[in-house]
Every structure is written in structure tokens, then in C-alpha cells.
N, CA, C and O atoms as a Tinker XYZ file with bonds, in Angstrom:
   452  protein
     1  N     97.558000   74.781000   84.932000    73     2
     2  CA    97.169000   75.709000   85.959000    64     1     3
     3  C     97.707000   77.099000   85.610000    63     2     4     5
     4  O     98.863000   77.235000   85.210000    81     3
     5  N     96.881000   78.116000   85.759000    73     3     6
     6  CA    97.273000   79.484000   85.427000    64     5     7
     7  C     97.955000   80.148000   86.618000    63     6     8     9
     8  O     97.568000   79.923000   87.765000    81     7
     9  N     98.965000   80.961000   86.347000    73     7    10
    10  CA    99.594000   81.746000   87.405000    64     9    11
    11  C     99.389000   83.222000   87.096000    63    10    12    13
    12  O     99.475000   83.646000   85.943000    81    11
    13  N     99.117000   83.995000   88.135000    73    11    14
    14  CA    98.829000   85.413000   87.982000    64    13    15
    15  C    100.009000   86.224000   88.503000    63    14    16    17
    16  O    100.517000   85.962000   89.594000    81    15
    17  N    100.436000   87.195000   87.732000    73    15    18
    18  CA   101.478000   88.135000   88.135000    64    17    19
    19  C    100.938000   89.531000   87.877000    63    18    20    21
    20  O     99.964000   89.706000   87.146000    81    19
    21  N    101.558000   90.494000   88.466000    73    19    22
    22  CA   101.152000   91.870000   88.242000    64    21    23
    23  C    102.273000   92.669000   87.624000    63    22    24    25
    24  O    103.432000   92.256000   87.624000    81    23
    25  N    101.910000   93.806000   87.106000    73    23    26
    26  CA   102.898000   94.775000   86.642000    64    25    27
    27  C    102.267000   96.150000   86.742000    63    26    28    29
    28  O    101.044000   96.277000   86.816000    81    27
    29  N    103.090000   97.165000   86.744000    73    27    30
    30  CA   102.578000   98.529000   86.812000    64    29    31
    31  C    103.139000   99.346000   85.664000    63    30    32    33
    32  O    104.238000   99.093000   85.169000    81    31
    33  N    102.364000  100.320000   85.258000    73    31    34
    34  CA   102.837000  101.319000   84.304000    64    33    35
    35  C    102.752000  102.653000   85.033000    63    34    36    37
    36  O    101.713000  103.008000   85.588000    81    35
    37  N    103.844000  103.372000   85.023000    73    35    38
    38  CA   103.933000  104.637000   85.743000    64    37    39
    39  C    104.163000  105.756000   84.737000    63    38    40    41
    40  O    105.056000  105.670000   83.894000    81    39
    41  N    103.361000  106.796000   84.831000    73    39    42
    42  CA   103.576000  107.973000   83.991000    64    41    43
    43  C    104.728000  108.756000   84.614000    63    42    44    45
    44  O    104.522000  109.572000   85.512000    81    43
    45  N    105.934000  108.502000   84.133000    73    43    46
    46  CA   107.120000  109.084000   84.765000    64    45    47
    47  C    107.213000  110.592000   84.567000    63    46    48    49
    48  O    107.915000  111.266000   85.319000    81    47
    49  N    106.525000  111.126000   83.581000    73    47    50
    50  CA   106.595000  112.571000   83.346000    64    49    51
    51  C    105.795000  113.380000   84.358000    63    50    52    53
    52  O    106.064000  114.567000   84.545000    81    51
    53  N    104.814000  112.757000   85.017000    73    51    54
    54  CA   104.022000  113.496000   85.999000    64    53    55
    55  C    104.205000  112.988000   87.423000    63    54    56    57
    56  O    103.614000  113.543000   88.349000    81    55
    57  N    105.005000  111.955000   87.617000    73    55    58
    58  CA   105.296000  111.439000   88.959000    64    57    59
    59  C    106.135000  112.472000   89.712000    63    58    60    61
    60  O    107.103000  113.005000   89.170000    81    59
    61  N    105.760000  112.753000   90.967000    73    59    62
    62  CA   106.484000  113.737000   91.774000    64    61    63
    63  C    107.399000  113.090000   92.808000    63    62    64    65
    64  O    107.944000  113.783000   93.668000    81    63
    65  N    107.574000  111.778000   92.737000    73    63    66
    66  CA   108.541000  111.113000   93.601000    64    65    67
    67  C    108.237000  111.170000   95.080000    63    66    68    69
    68  O    109.160000  111.274000   95.888000    81    67
    69  N    106.987000  111.106000   95.458000    73    67    70
    70  CA   106.617000  111.199000   96.877000    64    69    71
    71  C    106.981000  109.938000   97.666000    63    70    72    73
    72  O    107.033000  109.974000   98.896000    81    71
    73  N    107.228000  108.845000   96.984000    73    71    74
    74  CA   107.615000  107.550000   97.558000    64    73    75
    75  C    106.495000  106.809000   98.292000    63    74    76    77
    76  O    106.754000  105.789000   98.929000    81    75
    77  N    105.269000  107.298000   98.215000    73    75    78
    78  CA   104.174000  106.577000   98.866000    64    77    79
    79  C    104.004000  105.189000   98.269000    63    78    80    81
    80  O    103.748000  104.230000   98.997000    81    79
    81  N    104.140000  105.071000   96.963000    73    79    82
    82  CA   104.003000  103.764000   96.313000    64    81    83
    83  C    105.130000  102.821000   96.727000    63    82    84    85
    84  O    104.905000  101.626000   96.914000    81    83
    85  N    106.334000  103.354000   96.869000    73    83    86
    86  CA   107.485000  102.544000   97.285000    64    85    87
    87  C    107.227000  101.960000   98.670000    63    86    88    89
    88  O    107.470000  100.777000   98.906000    81    87
    89  N    106.734000  102.794000   99.584000    73    87    90
    90  CA   106.449000  102.342000  100.950000    64    89    91
    91  C    105.262000  101.382000  101.000000    63    90    92    93
    92  O    105.230000  100.481000  101.838000    81    91
    93  N    104.286000  101.570000  100.110000    73    91    94
    94  CA   103.074000  100.743000  100.130000    64    93    95
    95  C    103.263000   99.369000   99.508000    63    94    96    97
    96  O    102.439000   98.481000   99.729000    81    95
    97  N    104.323000   99.170000   98.737000    73    95    98
    98  CA   104.520000   97.908000   98.017000    64    97    99
    99  C    105.048000   96.816000   98.946000    63    98   100   101
   100  O    106.180000   96.911000   99.420000    81    99
   101  N    104.250000   95.783000   99.213000    73    99   102
   102  CA   104.703000   94.715000  100.108000    64   101   103
   103  C    105.792000   93.835000   99.491000    63   102   104   105
   104  O    106.484000   93.114000  100.209000    81   103
   105  N    105.946000   93.890000   98.178000    73   103   106
   106  CA   106.949000   93.070000   97.490000    64   105   107
   107  C    108.265000   93.816000   97.255000    63   106   108   109
   108  O    109.227000   93.237000   96.751000    81   107
   109  N    108.305000   95.097000   97.621000    73   107   110
   110  CA   109.475000   95.948000   97.382000    64   109   111
   111  C    109.845000   95.974000   95.896000    63   110   112   113
   112  O    111.019000   95.910000   95.530000    81   111
   113  N    108.820000   96.070000   95.058000    73   111   114
   114  CA   109.003000   96.055000   93.604000    64   113   115
   115  C    109.288000   97.430000   93.017000    63   114   116   117
   116  O    109.696000   97.533000   91.860000    81   115
   117  N    109.081000   98.486000   93.796000    73   115   118
   118  CA   109.238000   99.847000   93.294000    64   117   119
   119  C    110.348000  100.585000   94.031000    63   118   120   121
   120  O    110.619000  100.315000   95.201000    81   119
   121  N    110.982000  101.511000   93.337000    73   119   122
   122  CA   111.934000  102.427000   93.970000    64   121   123
   123  C    111.953000  103.708000   93.148000    63   122   124   125
   124  O    111.370000  103.773000   92.065000    81   123
   125  N    112.627000  104.721000   93.671000    73   123   126
   126  CA   112.766000  105.955000   92.917000    64   125   127
   127  C    113.967000  105.858000   91.995000    63   126   128   129
   128  O    115.018000  105.335000   92.367000    81   127
   129  N    113.794000  106.363000   90.805000    73   127   130
   130  CA   114.861000  106.380000   89.811000    64   129   131
   131  C    115.941000  107.382000   90.211000    63   130   132   133
   132  O    115.665000  108.357000   90.910000    81   131
   133  N    117.150000  107.138000   89.769000    73   131   134
   134  CA   118.220000  108.123000   89.956000    64   133   135
   135  C    118.073000  109.263000   88.953000    63   134   136   137
   136  O    118.602000  110.356000   89.158000    81   135
   137  N    117.355000  108.997000   87.875000    73   135   138
   138  CA   117.093000  110.010000   86.846000    64   137   139
   139  C    115.989000  110.949000   87.337000    63   138   140   141
   140  O    115.245000  110.615000   88.259000    81   139
   141  N    115.893000  112.113000   86.718000    73   139   142
   142  CA   114.794000  113.023000   87.032000    64   141   143
   143  C    113.950000  113.243000   85.779000    63   142   144   145
   144  O    114.435000  113.140000   84.652000    81   143
   145  N    112.678000  113.548000   86.009000    73   143   146
   146  CA   111.779000  113.778000   84.879000    64   145   147
   147  C    111.805000  115.255000   84.474000    63   146   148   149
   148  O    112.572000  116.042000   85.028000    81   147
   149  N    110.978000  115.615000   83.522000    73   147   150
   150  CA   110.967000  116.976000   82.973000    64   149   151
   151  C    110.551000  118.030000   83.997000    63   150   152   153
   152  O    110.859000  119.210000   83.833000    81   151
   153  N    109.852000  117.608000   85.055000    73   151   154
   154  CA   109.438000  118.586000   86.069000    64   153   155
   155  C    110.369000  118.577000   87.288000    63   154   156   157
   156  O    110.085000  119.220000   88.299000    81   155
   157  N    111.483000  117.841000   87.181000    73   155   158
   158  CA   112.527000  117.909000   88.195000    64   157   159
   159  C    112.442000  116.931000   89.350000    63   158   160   161
   160  O    113.072000  117.151000   90.384000    81   159
   161  N    111.684000  115.861000   89.203000    73   159   162
   162  CA   111.525000  114.885000   90.283000    64   161   163
   163  C    112.136000  113.537000   89.915000    63   162   164   165
   164  O    112.143000  113.138000   88.751000    81   163
   165  N    112.649000  112.848000   90.929000    73   163   166
   166  CA   112.998000  111.439000   90.764000    64   165   167
   167  C    111.665000  110.697000   90.738000    63   166   168   169
   168  O    110.840000  110.889000   91.632000    81   167
   169  N    111.444000  109.872000   89.753000    73   167   170
   170  CA   110.152000  109.212000   89.569000    64   169   171
   171  C    110.240000  107.744000   89.977000    63   170   172   173
   172  O    111.325000  107.164000   90.025000    81   171
   173  N    109.087000  107.154000   90.269000    73   171   174
   174  CA   109.017000  105.745000   90.666000    64   173   175
   175  C    109.216000  104.845000   89.451000    63   174   176   177
   176  O    108.765000  105.156000   88.349000    81   175
   177  N    109.897000  103.728000   89.675000    73   175   178
   178  CA   110.102000  102.731000   88.625000    64   177   179
   179  C    109.926000  101.332000   89.212000    63   178   180   181
   180  O    110.142000  101.110000   90.403000    81   179
   181  N    109.533000  100.407000   88.359000    73   179   182
   182  CA   109.430000   98.999000   88.738000    64   181   183
   183  C    110.826000   98.399000   88.627000    63   182   184   185
   184  O    111.435000   98.441000   87.558000    81   183
   185  N    111.339000   97.839000   89.727000    73   183   186
   186  CA   112.715000   97.333000   89.720000    64   185   187
   187  C    112.813000   95.823000   89.864000    63   186   188   189
   188  O    113.878000   95.247000   89.640000    81   187
   189  N    111.715000   95.179000   90.236000    73   187   190
   190  CA   111.731000   93.732000   90.393000    64   189   191
   191  C    110.527000   93.141000   89.687000    63   190   192   193
   192  O    109.478000   93.778000   89.585000    81   191
   193  N    110.682000   91.937000   89.207000    73   191   194
   194  CA   109.604000   91.249000   88.502000    64   193   195
   195  C    108.811000   90.367000   89.460000    63   194   196   197
   196  O    108.475000   89.229000   89.132000    81   195
   197  N    108.513000   90.898000   90.649000    73   195   198
   198  CA   107.765000   90.107000   91.617000    64   197   199
   199  C    106.460000   90.784000   92.034000    63   198   200   201
   200  O    105.893000   90.458000   93.077000    81   199
   201  N    105.993000   91.711000   91.230000    73   199   202
   202  CA   104.727000   92.395000   91.495000    64   201   203
   203  C    103.590000   91.373000   91.478000    63   202   204   205
   204  O    103.523000   90.513000   90.599000    81   203
   205  N    102.707000   91.482000   92.458000    73   203   206
   206  CA   101.567000   90.571000   92.539000    64   205   207
   207  C    100.265000   91.222000   92.071000    63   206   208   209
   208  O     99.225000   90.566000   92.022000    81   207
   209  N    100.322000   92.503000   91.730000    73   207   210
   210  CA    99.105000   93.194000   91.311000    64   209   211
   211  C     98.193000   93.522000   92.469000    63   210   212   213
   212  O     96.974000   93.562000   92.302000    81   211
   213  N     98.758000   93.759000   93.645000    73   211   214
   214  CA    97.944000   94.006000   94.844000    64   213   215
   215  C     97.234000   95.358000   94.814000    63   214   216   217
   216  O     96.286000   95.556000   95.574000    81   215
   217  N     97.647000   96.270000   93.988000    73   215   218
   218  CA    97.108000   97.616000   93.755000    64   217   219
   219  C     97.390000   98.629000   94.861000    63   218   220   221
   220  O     96.887000   99.750000   94.793000    81   219
   221  N     98.174000   98.275000   95.872000    73   219   222
   222  CA    98.492000   99.234000   96.934000    64   221   223
   223  C     99.102000  100.509000   96.375000    63   222   224   225
   224  O     98.744000  101.607000   96.801000    81   223
   225  N    100.013000  100.374000   95.430000    73   223   226
   226  CA   100.713000  101.540000   94.877000    64   225   227
   227  C     99.747000  102.514000   94.214000    63   226   228   229
   228  O     99.841000  103.722000   94.430000    81   227
   229  N     98.834000  102.009000   93.422000    73   227   230
   230  CA    97.878000  102.875000   92.721000    64   229   231
   231  C     96.929000  103.555000   93.698000    63   230   232   233
   232  O     96.538000  104.704000   93.494000    81   231
   233  N     96.564000  102.847000   94.751000    73   231   234
   234  CA    95.627000  103.414000   95.716000    64   233   235
   235  C     96.221000  104.567000   96.508000    63   234   236   237
   236  O     95.499000  105.493000   96.878000    81   235
   237  N     97.527000  104.532000   96.776000    73   235   238
   238  CA    98.130000  105.591000   97.582000    64   237   239
   239  C     98.715000  106.728000   96.753000    63   238   240   241
   240  O     99.110000  107.749000   97.317000    81   239
   241  N     98.782000  106.583000   95.448000    73   239   242
   242  CA    99.410000  107.601000   94.598000    64   241   243
   243  C     98.544000  108.865000   94.538000    63   242   244   245
   244  O     97.435000  108.827000   94.007000    81   243
   245  N     99.040000  109.976000   95.075000    73   243   246
   246  CA    98.227000  111.199000   95.080000    64   245   247
   247  C     98.120000  111.872000   93.710000    63   246   248   249
   248  O     97.270000  112.740000   93.509000    81   247
   249  N     98.971000  111.477000   92.777000    73   247   250
   250  CA    98.966000  112.111000   91.462000    64   249   251
   251  C     98.367000  111.243000   90.369000    63   250   252   253
   252  O     98.385000  111.623000   89.198000    81   251
   253  N     97.839000  110.090000   90.732000    73   251   254
   254  CA    97.154000  109.197000   89.786000    64   253   255
   255  C     98.023000  108.849000   88.583000    63   254   256   257
   256  O     97.563000  108.919000   87.443000    81   255
   257  N     99.281000  108.475000   88.832000    73   255   258
   258  CA   100.196000  108.172000   87.729000    64   257   259
   259  C    100.462000  106.679000   87.562000    63   258   260   261
   260  O    101.243000  106.286000   86.696000    81   259
   261  N     99.823000  105.843000   88.379000    73   259   262
   262  CA   100.105000  104.403000   88.349000    64   261   263
   263  C     98.877000  103.628000   87.897000    63   262   264   265
   264  O     97.776000  103.829000   88.410000    81   263
   265  N     99.078000  102.743000   86.934000    73   263   266
   266  CA    98.052000  101.798000   86.505000    64   265   267
   267  C     98.593000  100.401000   86.763000    63   266   268   269
   268  O     99.731000  100.092000   86.406000    81   267
   269  N     97.780000   99.562000   87.380000    73   267   270
   270  CA    98.189000   98.195000   87.703000    64   269   271
   271  C     97.521000   97.235000   86.727000    63   270   272   273
   272  O     96.321000   97.321000   86.467000    81   271
   273  N     98.319000   96.327000   86.199000    73   271   274
   274  CA    97.832000   95.298000   85.289000    64   273   275
   275  C     98.099000   93.941000   85.908000    63   274   276   277
   276  O     99.032000   93.779000   86.695000    81   275
   277  N     97.289000   92.986000   85.556000    73   275   278
   278  CA    97.537000   91.610000   85.959000    64   277   279
   279  C     97.733000   90.797000   84.695000    63   278   280   281
   280  O     96.981000   90.943000   83.731000    81   279
   281  N     98.741000   89.943000   84.699000    73   279   282
   282  CA    98.957000   89.059000   83.553000    64   281   283
   283  C     98.760000   87.624000   84.008000    63   282   284   285
   284  O     99.007000   87.277000   85.163000    81   283
   285  N     98.317000   86.810000   83.084000    73   283   286
   286  CA    98.014000   85.417000   83.390000    64   285   287
   287  C     98.827000   84.536000   82.472000    63   286   288   289
   288  O     98.853000   84.743000   81.259000    81   287
   289  N     99.489000   83.552000   83.051000    73   287   290
   290  CA   100.294000   82.624000   82.259000    64   289   291
   291  C     99.526000   81.324000   82.109000    63   290   292   293
   292  O     99.188000   80.663000   83.090000    81   291
   293  N     99.260000   80.977000   80.867000    73   291   294
   294  CA    98.575000   79.723000   80.556000    64   293   295
   295  C     99.380000   79.007000   79.494000    63   294   296   297
   296  O     99.666000   79.581000   78.443000    81   295
   297  N     99.746000   77.784000   79.745000    73   295   298
   298  CA   100.455000   76.991000   78.746000    64   297   299
   299  C    101.749000   77.616000   78.263000    63   298   300   301
   300  O    102.067000   77.520000   77.078000    81   299
   301  N    102.504000   78.254000   79.145000    73   299   302
   302  CA   103.785000   78.831000   78.768000    64   301   303
   303  C    103.718000   80.229000   78.198000    63   302   304   305
   304  O    104.756000   80.867000   78.024000    81   303
   305  N    102.519000   80.730000   77.898000    73   303   306
   306  CA   102.369000   82.083000   77.355000    64   305   307
   307  C    101.779000   82.988000   78.423000    63   306   308   309
   308  O    100.884000   82.585000   79.166000    81   307
   309  N    102.279000   84.205000   78.494000    73   307   310
   310  CA   101.756000   85.182000   79.443000    64   309   311
   311  C    100.990000   86.247000   78.674000    63   310   312   313
   312  O    101.526000   86.857000   77.749000    81   311
   313  N     99.726000   86.470000   79.059000    73   311   314
   314  CA    98.925000   87.496000   78.406000    64   313   315
   315  C     98.633000   88.616000   79.382000    63   314   316   317
   316  O     98.232000   88.368000   80.520000    81   315
   317  N     98.832000   89.849000   78.939000    73   315   318
   318  CA    98.539000   91.015000   79.748000    64   317   319
   319  C     97.049000   91.295000   79.657000    63   318   320   321
   320  O     96.486000   91.401000   78.567000    81   319
   321  N     96.426000   91.413000   80.804000    73   319   322
   322  CA    94.992000   91.673000   80.862000    64   321   323
   323  C     94.734000   93.172000   80.946000    63   322   324   325
   324  O     95.666000   93.974000   80.995000    81   323
   325  N     93.478000   93.531000   80.963000    73   323   326
   326  CA    93.079000   94.919000   81.131000    64   325   327
   327  C     93.567000   95.415000   82.492000    63   326   328   329
   328  O     93.830000   94.612000   83.386000    81   327
   329  N     93.688000   96.732000   82.652000    73   327   330
   330  CA    94.100000   97.247000   83.961000    64   329   331
   331  C     93.131000   96.794000   85.041000    63   330   332   333
   332  O     91.921000   96.745000   84.822000    81   331
   333  N     93.672000   96.461000   86.211000    73   331   334
   334  CA    92.794000   96.077000   87.311000    64   333   335
   335  C     92.619000   97.209000   88.300000    63   334   336   337
   336  O     91.690000   97.179000   89.107000    81   335
   337  N     93.487000   98.211000   88.260000    73   335   338
   338  CA    93.323000   99.375000   89.131000    64   337   339
   339  C     93.896000  100.596000   88.442000    63   338   340   341
   340  O     95.054000  100.617000   88.025000    81   339
   341  N     93.068000  101.597000   88.337000    73   339   342
   342  CA    93.499000  102.872000   87.778000    64   341   343
   343  C     92.804000  103.969000   88.560000    63   342   344   345
   344  O     91.582000  103.949000   88.708000    81   343
   345  N     93.559000  104.913000   89.057000    73   343   346
   346  CA    92.951000  106.087000   89.663000    64   345   347
   347  C     92.752000  107.061000   88.507000    63   346   348   349
   348  O     93.719000  107.466000   87.861000    81   347
   349  N     91.515000  107.433000   88.248000    73   347   350
   350  CA    91.245000  108.226000   87.056000    64   349   351
   351  C     91.139000  109.719000   87.313000    63   350   352   353
   352  O     91.235000  110.513000   86.377000    81   351
   353  N     90.945000  110.113000   88.555000    73   351   354
   354  CA    90.797000  111.530000   88.834000    64   353   355
   355  C     91.110000  111.757000   90.307000    63   354   356   357
   356  O     90.606000  111.039000   91.171000    81   355
   357  N     91.934000  112.748000   90.588000    73   355   358
   358  CA    92.243000  113.062000   91.979000    64   357   359
   359  C     91.767000  114.475000   92.266000    63   358   360   361
   360  O     92.264000  115.437000   91.681000    81   359
   361  N     90.822000  114.593000   93.150000    73   359   362
   362  CA    90.326000  115.863000   93.672000    64   361   363
   363  C     89.530000  115.493000   94.910000    63   362   364   365
   364  O     89.998000  114.690000   95.717000    81   363
   365  N     88.365000  116.042000   95.080000    73   363   366
   366  CA    87.557000  115.645000   96.230000    64   365   367
   367  C     87.060000  114.218000   96.084000    63   366   368   369
   368  O     86.993000  113.476000   97.065000    81   367
   369  N     86.712000  113.833000   94.871000    73   367   370
   370  CA    86.188000  112.495000   94.630000    64   369   371
   371  C     87.228000  111.683000   93.875000    63   370   372   373
   372  O     87.798000  112.155000   92.892000    81   371
   373  N     87.472000  110.479000   94.329000    73   371   374
   374  CA    88.417000  109.599000   93.657000    64   373   375
   375  C     87.648000  108.400000   93.125000    63   374   376   377
   376  O     86.901000  107.757000   93.862000    81   375
   377  N     87.832000  108.104000   91.849000    73   375   378
   378  CA    87.187000  106.951000   91.241000    64   377   379
   379  C     88.222000  105.841000   91.119000    63   378   380   381
   380  O     89.253000  106.010000   90.467000    81   379
   381  N     87.944000  104.714000   91.744000    73   379   382
   382  CA    88.866000  103.582000   91.722000    64   381   383
   383  C     88.123000  102.366000   91.207000    63   382   384   385
   384  O     87.007000  102.081000   91.642000    81   383
   385  N     88.733000  101.659000   90.292000    73   383   386
   386  CA    88.160000  100.421000   89.780000    64   385   387
   387  C     89.114000   99.289000   90.110000    63   386   388   389
   388  O     90.267000   99.300000   89.680000    81   387
   389  N     88.639000   98.308000   90.875000    73   387   390
   390  CA    89.489000   97.189000   91.272000    64   389   391
   391  C     88.801000   95.882000   90.909000    63   390   392   393
   392  O     87.657000   95.635000   91.291000    81   391
   393  N     89.516000   95.059000   90.170000    73   391   394
   394  CA    89.065000   93.711000   89.852000    64   393   395
   395  C     89.564000   92.825000   90.979000    63   394   396   397
   396  O     90.770000   92.623000   91.119000    81   395
   397  N     88.660000   92.299000   91.777000    73   395   398
   398  CA    89.092000   91.497000   92.919000    64   397   399
   399  C     89.612000   90.152000   92.466000    63   398   400   401
   400  O     89.306000   89.690000   91.367000    81   399
   401  N     90.398000   89.531000   93.320000    73   399   402
   402  CA    90.976000   88.234000   92.998000    64   401   403
   403  C     89.884000   87.208000   92.729000    63   402   404   405
   404  O     90.033000   86.366000   91.843000    81   403
   405  N     88.786000   87.267000   93.481000    73   403   406
   406  CA    87.723000   86.287000   93.250000    64   405   407
   407  C     87.101000   86.469000   91.871000    63   406   408   409
   408  O     86.722000   85.487000   91.232000    81   407
   409  N     86.989000   87.719000   91.399000    73   407   410
   410  CA    86.479000   87.950000   90.049000    64   409   411
   411  C     87.451000   87.397000   89.021000    63   410   412   413
   412  O     87.029000   86.811000   88.024000    81   411
   413  N     88.748000   87.575000   89.251000    73   411   414
   414  CA    89.751000   87.042000   88.329000    64   413   415
   415  C     89.699000   85.530000   88.302000    63   414   416   417
   416  O     89.804000   84.918000   87.239000    81   415
   417  N     89.539000   84.925000   89.467000    73   415   418
   418  CA    89.487000   83.469000   89.537000    64   417   419
   419  C     88.280000   82.933000   88.785000    63   418   420   421
   420  O     88.361000   81.891000   88.134000    81   419
   421  N     87.164000   83.640000   88.873000    73   419   422
   422  CA    85.973000   83.195000   88.159000    64   421   423
   423  C     86.196000   83.230000   86.658000    63   422   424   425
   424  O     85.702000   82.366000   85.933000    81   423
   425  N     86.940000   84.226000   86.186000    73   423   426
   426  CA    87.118000   84.341000   84.745000    64   425   427
   427  C     88.200000   83.416000   84.203000    63   426   428   429
   428  O     88.177000   83.078000   83.019000    81   427
   429  N     89.165000   82.991000   85.053000    73   427   430
   430  CA    90.243000   82.143000   84.542000    64   429   431
   431  C     90.324000   80.780000   85.204000    63   430   432   433
   432  O     91.140000   79.950000   84.805000    81   431
   433  N     89.502000   80.534000   86.199000    73   431   434
   434  CA    89.586000   79.262000   86.906000    64   433   435
   435  C     90.469000   79.391000   88.132000    63   434   436   437
   436  O     90.650000   80.493000   88.650000    81   435
   437  N     91.008000   78.306000   88.596000    73   435   438
   438  CA    91.828000   78.294000   89.797000    64   437   439
   439  C     93.140000   79.045000   89.564000    63   438   440   441
   440  O     93.738000   78.959000   88.492000    81   439
   441  N     93.574000   79.785000   90.591000    73   439   442
   442  CA    94.784000   80.586000   90.492000    64   441   443
   443  C     95.674000   80.309000   91.690000    63   442   444   445
   444  O     95.202000   80.304000   92.827000    81   443
   445  N     96.953000   80.078000   91.447000    73   443   446
   446  CA    97.938000   79.972000   92.516000    64   445   447
   447  C     98.791000   81.218000   92.480000    63   446   448   449
   448  O     99.361000   81.561000   91.444000    81   447
   449  N     98.881000   81.895000   93.609000    73   447   450
   450  CA    99.681000   83.123000   93.676000    64   449   451
   451  C    100.878000   82.866000   94.558000    63   450   452
   452  O    101.698000   83.761000   94.762000    81   451
């Protein structure tokens, strides 16, 4: 049986530390770093390995610095899949691509989360 986990990649150099992603994360997987980036902000970091790939963080990020990935564990090996949510442009129009759980289940079979 395959298990699905999520992870995020954050562009720490352009994150402005607004904390919207921290508040939006139901798993409390994100927090602000004590370090500051080149533009003077504390940036968001993944602090726990319990991300479910829900994409809340990417959806609320006003600076489009978060990409969400889902990984699937099959037979003891975990493979990182393509991004499931990426905000590609922030202005009047926002383009969001989300791979729904049902689409993931169709491609990998039954999933226990």
C-alpha cells in the first residue's frame, strides 16, 4: 500500500515573512526562521516532517515563493513527484495548478493518508 506525504520548497531569498503560510498550515509544519534573508526578512521554513501536501501554504502566499510537492512511498522507497501546487504569477490574475487527491489516487491506486 502506498502512503502519500507532502513537502514544500520555499524560495527563502524572496520570502517576506508575512506568516500567512504558517497560519494556514493545519499540521503546524511551518514557522519563521530566526535567520534573515538578503532583503531583511525572517523567512518561512519547514520545521516538521508531517506535511500532508494540502497546498494551503502555497495558496495563501502573496509572493508566490512556495511550491508544494507530494511524495509517494512504495515498497520502502519514497519518490518525489512533480509539484502539485505552484503559484506562478501574482498580480491581478493568479494561475494555480492543483493535483487533487482523487487524481493522485487514480495514478497510484489506493492511498492512506
